[in-house]
VOPAGU-2260 file (C-alpha; in pm, 1 decimal, decimal comma):
REM VOPAGU-2260
SITE   aa  ch    i         X         Y         Z
SITE  MET   A    0   19310,8   16369,8   18592,3
SITE  SER   A    1   18919,4   16336,6   18613,1
SITE  ARG   A    2   18743,1   16041,7   18774,7
SITE  SER   A    3   18500,2   15875,3   18557,3
SITE  PRO   A    4   18117,4   15924,3   18690,8
SITE  PHE   A    5   18015,6   15532,7   18616,6
SITE  PRO   A    6   18153,2   15291,1   18864,1
SITE  GLN   A    7   18445,3   15082,5   18771,5
SITE  PRO   A    8   18353,4   14645,7   18786,5
SITE  ARG   A    9   18542,0   14489,8   19107,1
SITE  VAL   A   10   18744,6   14196,6   18922,9
SITE  LEU   A   11   18760,4   13904,4   19144,1
SITE  PRO   A   12   19050,7   13690,7   19211,0
SITE  ARG   A   13   19048,3   13342,9   18990,2
SITE  HIS   A   14   19068,6   13116,3   19302,6
SITE  ALA   A   15   18717,8   13297,9   19392,8
SITE  TRP   A   16   18511,2   13117,5   19109,4
SITE  LEU   A   17   18584,2   12750,0   19211,1
SITE  PRO   A   18   18250,6   12759,0   19440,1
SITE  TYR   A   19   18015,2   12902,0   19146,0
SITE  VAL   A   20   18211,8   12696,9   18924,5
SITE  VAL   A   21   18163,3   12377,9   19160,5
SITE  ALA   A   22   17773,3   12419,5   19214,2
SITE  ILE   A   23   17694,5   12504,7   18856,3
SITE  SER   A   24   17849,3   12136,6   18769,5
SITE  LEU   A   25   17646,7   11974,6   19068,5
SITE  ILE   A   26   17326,5   12160,6   18955,4
SITE  SER   A   27   17392,4   12036,9   18600,1
SITE  LEU   A   28   17447,6   11595,3   18715,0
SITE  ALA   A   29   17133,6   11643,8   18921,1
SITE  GLY   A   30   16917,5   11783,4   18641,1
SITE  CYS   A   31   17044,8   11471,1   18408,6
SITE  GLY   A   32   16981,1   11192,4   18719,0
SITE  ARG   A   33   16597,1   11259,6   18747,7
SITE  LYS   A   34   16579,3   11206,3   18347,9
SITE  ALA   A   35   16277,4   10951,9   18292,5
SITE  PRO   A   36   16351,6   10589,9   18229,6
SITE  GLU   A   37   16272,8   10425,7   17877,5
SITE  ALA   A   38   15986,6   10194,3   17843,0
SITE  GLU   A   39   16040,7    9788,0   17799,7
SITE  ALA   A   40   16020,1    9725,0   17458,7
SITE  ALA   A   41   15751,3    9453,1   17281,3
SITE  VAL   A   42   15918,6    9210,3   17079,8
SITE  PRO   A   43   15643,2    9105,2   16792,7
SITE  VAL   A   44   15571,5    8758,9   16770,9
SITE  ILE   A   45   15356,8    8549,0   16574,8
SITE  ALA   A   46   15068,8    8409,5   16804,6
SITE  MET   A   47   14724,9    8319,2   16752,3
SITE  PRO   A   48   14377,1    8161,4   16954,3
SITE  ALA   A   49   14394,4    7829,9   17029,8
SITE  GLN   A   50   14095,2    7699,9   16804,2
SITE  ALA   A   51   13861,6    7355,6   16939,6
SITE  ALA   A   52   13950,2    7032,5   16714,6
SITE  ASP   A   53   13528,1    6951,1   16668,8
SITE  GLY   A   54   13640,1    7069,1   16300,2
SITE  ALA   A   55   13967,5    6902,9   16273,5
SITE  VAL   A   56   13895,1    6612,4   16001,9
SITE  ALA   A   57   13999,7    6318,7   16113,9
SITE  GLY   A   58   14025,3    6129,7   15799,0
SITE  ARG   A   59   13863,7    6103,5   15457,3
SITE  PHE   A   60   13731,4    5796,2   15324,8
SITE  PRO   A   61   13471,0    5678,4   15048,8
SITE  GLY   A   62   13166,6    5492,6   15101,9
SITE  ASP   A   63   12810,7    5370,9   15036,8
SITE  VAL   A   64   12490,9    5382,0   15164,6
SITE  HIS   A   65   12266,6    5111,2   15284,8
SITE  ALA   A   66   11984,0    5033,8   15506,4
SITE  ARG   A   67   11994,7    4994,8   15896,9
SITE  TYR   A   68   11851,5    4691,1   15852,3
SITE  GLU   A   69   11979,2    4462,4   15531,8
SITE  MET   A   70   11842,4    4068,4   15544,9
SITE  PRO   A   71   11716,3    3807,5   15306,4
SITE  LEU   A   72   11367,2    3702,9   15307,7
SITE  SER   A   73   11299,3    3281,9   15283,8
SITE  PHE   A   74   11025,3    3117,3   15377,6
SITE  ARG   A   75   10967,1    2869,8   15681,4
SITE  VAL   A   76   10892,1    2556,7   15461,7
SITE  GLY   A   77   11020,0    2362,3   15161,6
SITE  GLY   A   78   10823,8    2359,8   14814,4
SITE  GLN   A   79   10811,3    2501,1   14465,4
SITE  LEU   A   80   10739,7    2817,7   14413,4
SITE  LEU   A   81   10451,3    2923,9   14257,5
SITE  GLU   A   82   10431,6    3213,4   14215,8
SITE  ARG   A   83   10590,6    3597,4   14284,3
SITE  TYR   A   84   10426,0    3918,4   14312,5
SITE  VAL   A   85   10719,5    4206,7   14320,2
SITE  ASP   A   86   11058,7    4273,5   14188,8
SITE  PRO   A   87   11341,1    4435,3   14265,4
SITE  GLY   A   88   11351,9    4776,6   14339,1
SITE  GLN   A   89   10963,4    4788,0   14435,2
SITE  GLN   A   90   10860,4    4913,2   14729,9
SITE  VAL   A   91   10666,1    4712,0   14998,3
SITE  LYS   A   92   10421,4    4735,2   15295,2
SITE  GLN   A   93   10414,8    4571,2   15559,8
SITE  GLY   A   94   10200,1    4232,6   15551,6
SITE  GLN   A   95   10247,3    4255,0   15166,0
SITE  ALA   A   96   10268,5    3932,6   14985,8
SITE  LEU   A   97   10558,9    3862,7   14830,8
SITE  ALA   A   98   10577,4    3536,7   14691,5
SITE  LYS   A   99   10386,5    3197,8   14720,7
SITE  LEU   A  100   10466,1    2811,8   14695,0
SITE  ASP   A  101   10272,6    2513,5   14612,5
SITE  PRO   A  102   10023,2    2451,7   14891,5
SITE  ALA   A  103    9886,7    2099,4   14816,8
SITE  ASP   A  104   10112,4    1946,4   15040,5
SITE  ALA   A  105   10037,8    2160,8   15353,3
SITE  ASN   A  106    9643,8    2122,5   15261,2
SITE  LYS   A  107    9707,2    1797,7   15285,6
SITE  GLN   A  108    9835,1    1829,0   15604,5
SITE  LEU   A  109    9630,4    2055,0   15756,2
SITE  ALA   A  110    9301,1    1799,5   15668,5
SITE  ASN   A  111    9515,5    1503,1   15833,3
SITE  ALA   A  112    9565,9    1695,6   16117,0
SITE  LYS   A  113    9174,1    1871,7   16161,5
SITE  ALA   A  114    9040,9    1503,2   16129,3
SITE  ALA   A  115    9287,5    1386,7   16349,2
SITE  LEU   A  116    9170,5    1676,8   16625,1
SITE  GLU   A  117    8808,9    1571,6   16527,4
SITE  SER   A  118    8881,5    1179,3   16626,3
SITE  ALA   A  119    9079,3    1279,5   16965,8
SITE  GLU   A  120    8738,4    1534,6   17045,9
SITE  HIS   A  121    8511,0    1233,4   16985,2
SITE  ARG   A  122    8752,6    1006,0   17213,3
SITE  LEU   A  123    8762,2    1237,0   17525,8
SITE  VAL   A  124    8371,4    1283,2   17462,9
SITE  PHE   A  125    8312,5     950,4   17551,7
SITE  ALA   A  126    8606,3     889,9   17788,1
SITE  THR   A  127    8422,8    1236,5   17970,8
SITE  GLN   A  128    8096,9    1051,8   17975,7
SITE  GLN   A  129    8259,7     694,9   18090,9
SITE  HIS   A  130    8457,3     887,0   18378,1
SITE  ASP   A  131    8122,6    1067,5   18483,6
SITE  ARG   A  132    7912,9     700,4   18506,3
SITE  ASP   A  133    8188,2     550,3   18693,7
SITE  ASP   A  134    8265,8     804,7   18940,3
SITE  ALA   A  135    7900,4     764,1   19069,9
SITE  GLN   A  136    7909,7     416,7   19018,6
SITE  TYR   A  137    8210,3     403,5   19240,1
SITE  LYS   A  138    8125,7     601,5   19504,2
SITE  GLN   A  139    7835,3     376,4   19535,3
SITE  ASN   A  140    8060,1     103,8   19570,1
SITE  LEU   A  141    7912,2     -88,2   19290,9
SITE  ILE   A  142    8243,3     -74,3   19095,1
SITE  SER   A  143    8601,7    -196,7   19238,3
SITE  GLN   A  144    8909,8      59,0   19257,5
SITE  LEU   A  145    9061,8     -77,0   19004,8
SITE  GLN   A  146    8813,7     -23,9   18750,1
SITE  TRP   A  147    8804,9     303,0   18888,1
SITE  GLN   A  148    9137,8     377,7   18850,3
SITE  GLN   A  149    9121,0     253,6   18489,2
SITE  THR   A  150    8878,6     458,1   18396,2
SITE  GLN   A  151    9076,3     773,3   18522,9
SITE  ASP   A  152    9341,9     687,9   18303,4
SITE  ASN   A  153    9157,5     662,3   18025,7
SITE  TYR   A  154    8991,9     989,9   18027,8
SITE  ALA   A  155    9352,5    1175,6   18119,0
SITE  ALA   A  156    9512,2     968,5   17788,8
SITE  ALA   A  157    9197,5    1118,4   17655,6
SITE  VAL   A  158    9266,5    1487,5   17706,1
SITE  ALA   A  159    9612,1    1477,0   17642,1
SITE  GLY   A  160    9519,3    1295,7   17273,2
SITE  ARG   A  161    9265,0    1609,9   17274,4
SITE  ASP   A  162    9547,0    1842,9   17323,8
SITE  GLN   A  163    9845,3    1714,8   17122,9
SITE  ALA   A  164    9567,5    1662,9   16817,1
SITE  LYS   A  165    9459,4    2026,4   16848,7
SITE  GLN   A  166    9877,7    2127,2   16860,0
SITE  GLN   A  167    9912,2    1927,3   16539,3
SITE  TYR   A  168    9632,0    2114,6   16407,0
SITE  GLU   A  169    9776,0    2459,8   16472,2
SITE  LEU   A  170   10096,4    2342,5   16362,5
SITE  ALA   A  171    9951,8    2228,5   16031,1
SITE  GLN   A  172    9781,7    2594,8   15947,7
SITE  ASN   A  173   10143,3    2777,2   16050,4
SITE  GLN   A  174   10271,2    2516,0   15769,3
SITE  LEU   A  175   10061,6    2631,4   15492,7
SITE  ARG   A  176   10060,7    3004,6   15602,4
SITE  TYR   A  177   10403,2    3006,3   15585,8
SITE  THR   A  178   10386,8    2908,5   15193,2
SITE  THR   A  179   10290,7    3261,3   15146,2
SITE  LEU   A  180   10609,2    3496,8   15171,6
SITE  VAL   A  181   10498,7    3840,4   15337,3
SITE  ALA   A  182   10662,0    4131,2   15476,2
SITE  ASP   A  183   10737,6    4225,4   15829,5
SITE  HIS   A  184   10854,9    4569,0   15769,7
SITE  ASP   A  185   10777,5    4836,9   15541,1
SITE  GLY   A  186   11095,8    4825,5   15256,2
SITE  VAL   A  187   11219,6    4788,2   14990,7
SITE  ILE   A  188   11333,6    4482,7   14702,3
SITE  THR   A  189   11652,5    4486,0   14654,2
SITE  SER   A  190   11747,7    4189,8   14511,2
SITE  ARG   A  191   11591,7    3837,3   14388,0
SITE  GLN   A  192   11746,4    3519,2   14408,6
SITE  ALA   A  193   11493,2    3233,7   14305,3
SITE  ASP   A  194   11233,3    3219,1   13977,7
SITE  VAL   A  195   10921,3    3061,9   13958,2
SITE  GLY   A  196   10914,8    2723,1   13908,4
SITE  GLN   A  197   11217,1    2646,1   14107,7
SITE  VAL   A  198   11236,9    2390,7   14443,3
SITE  LEU   A  199   11308,9    2568,7   14764,5
SITE  ALA   A  200   11424,8    2440,5   15069,6
SITE  ALA   A  201   11331,0    2601,2   15424,1
SITE  GLY   A  202   11545,1    2911,3   15471,9
SITE  GLN   A  203   11640,3    2928,6   15125,2
SITE  GLN   A  204   11697,8    3308,0   15016,8
SITE  VAL   A  205   11443,5    3436,5   14732,5
SITE  PHE   A  206   11487,0    3786,0   14797,4
SITE  GLY   A  207   11702,7    4079,0   14976,4
SITE  PHE   A  208   11557,0    4328,5   15158,9
SITE  ALA   A  209   11626,9    4695,1   15304,6
SITE  TRP   A  210   11336,6    4829,6   15566,1
SITE  ALA   A  211   11224,7    5170,5   15524,8
SITE  GLY   A  212   11349,9    5402,4   15739,5
SITE  GLU   A  213   11715,9    5489,3   15913,9
SITE  ARG   A  214   11980,9    5492,2   15637,4
SITE  GLU   A  215   12363,4    5442,8   15748,0
SITE  VAL   A  216   12667,8    5437,1   15547,1
SITE  TYR   A  217   12972,4    5166,2   15545,5
SITE  VAL   A  218   13342,3    5274,0   15487,6
SITE  ASP   A  219   13652,1    5063,1   15485,3
SITE  VAL   A  220   13911,4    5180,8   15706,9
SITE  PRO   A  221   14314,6    5074,8   15691,4
SITE  GLU   A  222   14402,3    4863,7   15976,1
SITE  SER   A  223   14682,0    5195,2   16021,7
SITE  ARG   A  224   14377,1    5414,8   16090,0
SITE  VAL   A  225   14139,3    5255,6   16274,6
SITE  GLY   A  226   14263,6    5328,1   16611,5
SITE  ARG   A  227   14181,4    5650,3   16567,3
SITE  ILE   A  228   13777,5    5590,1   16524,3
SITE  THR   A  229   13563,7    5538,2   16819,3
SITE  ILE   A  230   13184,9    5463,6   16888,4
SITE  GLY   A  231   12956,8    5791,0   16891,6
SITE  GLN   A  232   13261,1    5995,4   16657,7
SITE  VAL   A  233   13070,4    6275,6   16419,6
SITE  ALA   A  234   13117,3    6237,1   16069,4
SITE  THR   A  235   13027,9    6491,5   15804,8
SITE  VAL   A  236   12889,4    6273,9   15448,8
SITE  SER   A  237   12868,0    6394,5   15117,2
SITE  LEU   A  238   12735,2    6240,0   14782,8
SITE  PRO   A  239   12853,6    6346,7   14433,5
SITE  ALA   A  240   12455,2    6242,8   14297,9
SITE  LEU   A  241   12344,1    6491,6   14561,5
SITE  ARG   A  242   12552,1    6808,1   14496,8
SITE  GLY   A  243   12491,5    7083,2   14781,7
SITE  HIS   A  244   12360,4    6805,9   15025,1
SITE  THR   A  245   12537,9    6709,0   15374,9
SITE  TYR   A  246   12451,8    6505,4   15600,1
SITE  THR   A  247   12555,0    6440,9   15981,2
SITE  ALA   A  248   12600,3    6063,8   16068,7
SITE  ARG   A  249   12810,6    5936,6   16372,6
SITE  VAL   A  250   12976,0    5592,9   16437,1
SITE  ARG   A  251   12796,6    5307,8   16495,7
SITE  GLU   A  252   12930,7    5018,7   16500,0
SITE  ILE   A  253   13319,8    4905,8   16419,4
SITE  ALA   A  254   13377,9    4588,2   16282,9
SITE  PRO   A  255   13633,0    4363,0   16558,9
SITE  ALA   A  256   13849,6    4204,0   16266,1
SITE  ALA   A  257   13969,4    4274,6   15982,9
SITE  ASP   A  258   13827,4    4155,3   15630,6
SITE  ALA   A  259   14056,3    3852,0   15517,0
SITE  GLN   A  260   14098,2    3991,9   15189,9
SITE  SER   A  261   14130,5    4350,6   15197,4
SITE  HIS   A  262   14243,7    4361,2   15571,5
SITE  THR   A  263   14028,2    4641,1   15615,6
SITE  TYR   A  264   13770,4    4690,8   15916,6
SITE  LEU   A  265   13406,7    4786,0   15846,3
SITE  VAL   A  266   13307,2    5040,3   15994,2
SITE  LYS   A  267   12926,4    5207,5   16019,0
SITE  LEU   A  268   12779,0    5554,1   16043,2
SITE  THR   A  269   12448,6    5614,0   16105,4
SITE  VAL   A  270   12288,7    5901,4   15935,8
SITE  ASP   A  271   12096,5    6165,2   16123,9
SITE  HIS   A  272   11793,4    6276,8   15940,1
SITE  ALA   A  273   11789,9    6088,9   15629,2
SITE  ASP   A  274   11568,8    6177,6   15344,1
SITE  ALA   A  275   11419,7    6030,9   15089,0
SITE  SER   A  276   11681,6    6145,6   14813,9
SITE  LEU   A  277   11976,3    5948,8   15028,9
SITE  GLN   A  278   11898,6    5611,3   14767,7
SITE  LEU   A  279   11994,9    5294,6   14882,9
SITE  GLY   A  280   12387,6    5265,3   14720,9
SITE  MET   A  281   12490,0    5580,7   14677,3
SITE  THR   A  282   12867,0    5637,1   14678,1
SITE  ALA   A  283   12950,6    5883,2   15014,8
SITE  ASP   A  284   13242,6    6110,4   15082,4
SITE  VAL   A  285   13307,3    6030,8   15489,1
SITE  SER   A  286   13487,9    6313,4   15651,5
SITE  LEU   A  287   13517,4    6209,2   16007,3
SITE  GLN   A  288   13618,4    6470,2   16263,3
SITE  ALA   A  289   13898,9    6446,4   16502,7
SITE  GLY   A  290   13713,1    6477,1   16832,1
SITE  ARG   A  291   13342,8    6392,6   16981,2
SITE  ALA   A  292   13396,3    6746,8   17257,8
SITE  ALA   A  293   13488,0    7080,2   17124,2
SITE  ASP   A  294   13593,0    7175,9   17480,8
SITE  ALA   A  295   13818,0    6860,1   17497,9
SITE  VAL   A  296   14058,8    6838,2   17207,9
SITE  VAL   A  297   14238,3    7193,4   17127,0
SITE  LYS   A  298   14420,3    7165,8   16744,4
SITE  ILE   A  299   14760,8    7382,9   16694,5
SITE  PRO   A  300   15030,1    7371,8   16476,6
SITE  VAL   A  301   15335,8    7187,4   16528,8
SITE  THR   A  302   15519,0    7472,5   16496,6
SITE  ALA   A  303   15388,1    7630,7   16830,3
SITE  LEU   A  304   15437,7    7293,5   17032,5
SITE  PHE   A  305   15733,7    7316,0   17282,4
SITE  HIS   A  306   15920,5    7074,1   17440,3
SITE  GLN   A  307   16029,8    7164,2   17802,9
SITE  ASP   A  308   16284,1    6857,1   17804,2
SITE  GLU   A  309   16080,9    6612,3   17731,6
SITE  HIS   A  310   15709,6    6767,4   17841,4
SITE  PRO   A  311   15552,3    6922,8   17565,5
SITE  ALA   A  312   15440,8    7282,4   17624,7
SITE  VAL   A  313   15334,0    7598,5   17464,1
SITE  TRP   A  314   15358,5    7964,8   17492,6
SITE  VAL   A  315   15061,4    8161,7   17639,0
SITE  VAL   A  316   15023,0    8519,0   17608,5
SITE  ASP   A  317   14869,9    8667,8   17940,7
SITE  PRO   A  318   14633,9    8891,6   17782,4
SITE  THR   A  319   14644,3    9131,8   18091,7
SITE  ASP   A  320   15046,5    9246,7   18051,0
SITE  SER   A  321   15144,5    9075,8   17676,2
SITE  LYS   A  322   15393,3    8846,0   17905,1
SITE  LEU   A  323   15482,0    8497,4   17812,8
SITE  ALA   A  324   15365,5    8186,8   18014,1
SITE  LEU   A  325   15527,1    7847,7   17907,9
SITE  ARG   A  326   15230,6    7570,9   17997,5
SITE  PRO   A  327   15333,3    7237,5   18011,1
SITE  VAL   A  328   15000,7    7024,8   17770,8
SITE  THR   A  329   14838,6    6692,8   17709,0
SITE  VAL   A  330   14859,1    6589,8   17337,2
SITE  ALA   A  331   14607,8    6342,2   17262,4
SITE  ARG   A  332   14737,9    6295,8   16886,4
SITE  TYR   A  333   14982,9    6406,9   16626,0
SITE  GLU   A  334   14847,6    6467,8   16294,5
SITE  GLU   A  335   15086,4    6567,9   15935,7
SITE  ARG   A  336   15040,4    6930,4   16004,4
SITE  ASP   A  337   14858,3    6956,4   16368,3
SITE  VAL   A  338   14811,3    6857,4   16711,5
SITE  LEU   A  339   14548,4    6796,8   16925,3
SITE  LEU   A  340   14552,7    6879,9   17248,5
SITE  ALA   A  341   14402,8    6709,2   17500,7
SITE  GLY   A  342   14450,6    6879,2   17829,1
SITE  GLY   A  343   14668,0    7216,0   17944,2
SITE  LEU   A  344   14510,5    7496,6   17698,7
SITE  LYS   A  345   14131,8    7621,3   17597,7
SITE  PRO   A  346   14013,0    7712,7   17288,8
SITE  GLY   A  347   14074,4    8082,6   17257,7
SITE  GLU   A  348   14381,4    8097,9   17420,8
SITE  ARG   A  349   14674,6    8297,6   17254,8
SITE  ILE   A  350   14963,4    8124,5   17197,2
SITE  VAL   A  351   15309,8    8154,5   16998,9
SITE  MET   A  352   15264,4    7990,6   16683,8
SITE  GLN   A  353   15582,3    7992,9   16558,8
SITE  GLY   A  354   15977,8    8121,6   16662,6
SITE  VAL   A  355   15855,0    7884,8   17017,4
SITE  HIS   A  356   16252,7    7865,2   17043,2
SITE  THR   A  357   16344,9    8225,0   17005,8
SITE  VAL   A  358   16134,5    8355,4   17326,9
SITE  SER   A  359   16167,6    8313,4   17695,5
SITE  VAL   A  360   15959,7    8328,5   18029,9
SITE  GLY   A  361   15806,0    8671,0   18104,3
SITE  GLU   A  362   15911,1    8834,1   17795,7
SITE  LYS   A  363   15657,1    9080,0   17688,8
SITE  VAL   A  364   15536,2    9055,3   17310,2
SITE  THR   A  365   15348,8    9178,4   17050,8
SITE  PRO   A  366   15133,1    8934,7   16902,7
SITE  ILE   A  367   15064,7    8958,6   16479,7
SITE  ALA   A  368   14877,3    8762,4   16282,0
SITE  PRO   A  369   15136,2    8535,2   16038,5
SITE  PRO   A  370   15236,9    8689,6   15710,5
SITE  HIS   A  371   15105,1    8435,9   15493,2
SITE  ALA   A  372   14700,1    8333,9   15499,4
SITE  GLU   A  373   14713,1    7973,6   15452,4
SITE  ASP   A  374   14953,1    7973,8   15771,9
SITE  ALA   A  375   14690,7    8048,6   15984,2
SITE  PRO   A  376   14560,2    7801,3   16185,3
SITE  GLN   A  377   14212,0    7661,9   16021,8
C-alpha cells in the first residue's frame, strides 16, 4: 500500500488536554476581574441657594402721613380774639403773625409798669445823692453811725426797688407782645379752633400747626404683631394717590401702651427723603421688612427645615463634591410659609428645599430647580 506524501496529525489522548482547558479558564476569569467599577450615581434633589431676608415682609399695614412735629398753637395770655390772619391749609413762615388779641389791657399794664419804673429810678437818684453826702460827712465824723446805716439801708432799698420795677416793665412788654400769635417755625396751618370775638384763656388752642420738612407715617399695629417690630426697622411706603412713587421709611417710635379702645399700638415711621408731593393726611400702605441687617437673617421655605432630634437643621450641598451635610441652624422666627434663620446659614449657600426626609448624610446629589415657579423662594 502506498504512503501519503502529507504527514498525519498527531492525536493527543484525552487526559493531555486538561492543562490547556484550565489555563484558558484562568485567563478568562482574570480578564473579568480587571473590569472598572461603576461610578456612584447622583440622586436628583430640589436644591436652591438660600436668600437674605432683607426683602422679606414682616407685615403690611395701612397708615396716614403726618408731620414730624405737630402741635397746637395758642396765646400765652388770655383775652378777646381781635383778628385772625390765616386759615387752615395756608403755608406760613417763621415769625409771621397768625392772630391777635385785644391789646387794650396789655397796653395799660405796660403804661403802669413804665410809670412805676420811672418812679423807682427817681427814688434811686435821690438815694444815691443822699448816700454820697452822708458818706463824706461820716468820714469827717459829722453824722452818727446810726444815721449812716439808715442812709445805706435807704440806698439799698432804692436799688432793689428800681430792679423790681424794671423786671415788671419787661414782663409787661412781654405780655403785650404775647397778644400777637407768631409762627415759631415754617409750616402749615392744619386746623382752626377759635373765631374772632371769642374770649380765650391762656393756653387755649387757636390753630393746629404742622412743621415743614420731615414727614412721618403713622400705623396702628395689632398687639399680636407688635413684637415683630423694632426701632430702626426698614419699611417701604407706597401711596394710592401717588402711583409709581415709593418711599423708604424707618421705625422711629413704638407706643409703650396700646390704645384703650382699639387695642392697637401706634407706630411712627420717619420717611427718608420726603418731597413736596407727600401731602399731610394721605393714605399710605406700609410694608415692614423682616430684618434690619441683610447679612444677619436668612429666609428659607418651611419645607427646607429638618429637625435632628429637637434641634432645627438644614441639608447643605457641598459645592466641591455635591454631597450633603446636615448643619444646625438658629431659628429667628416662623412665618406662614417661610422660616427666618438668625444663624448657621449664609445667603447664597445651596440647601435642599424639599424632600428633606428622603436624603442622608454624605449622599451625592444633583441639584435641580423646583418644577413650579411658585415653589421657588422669592
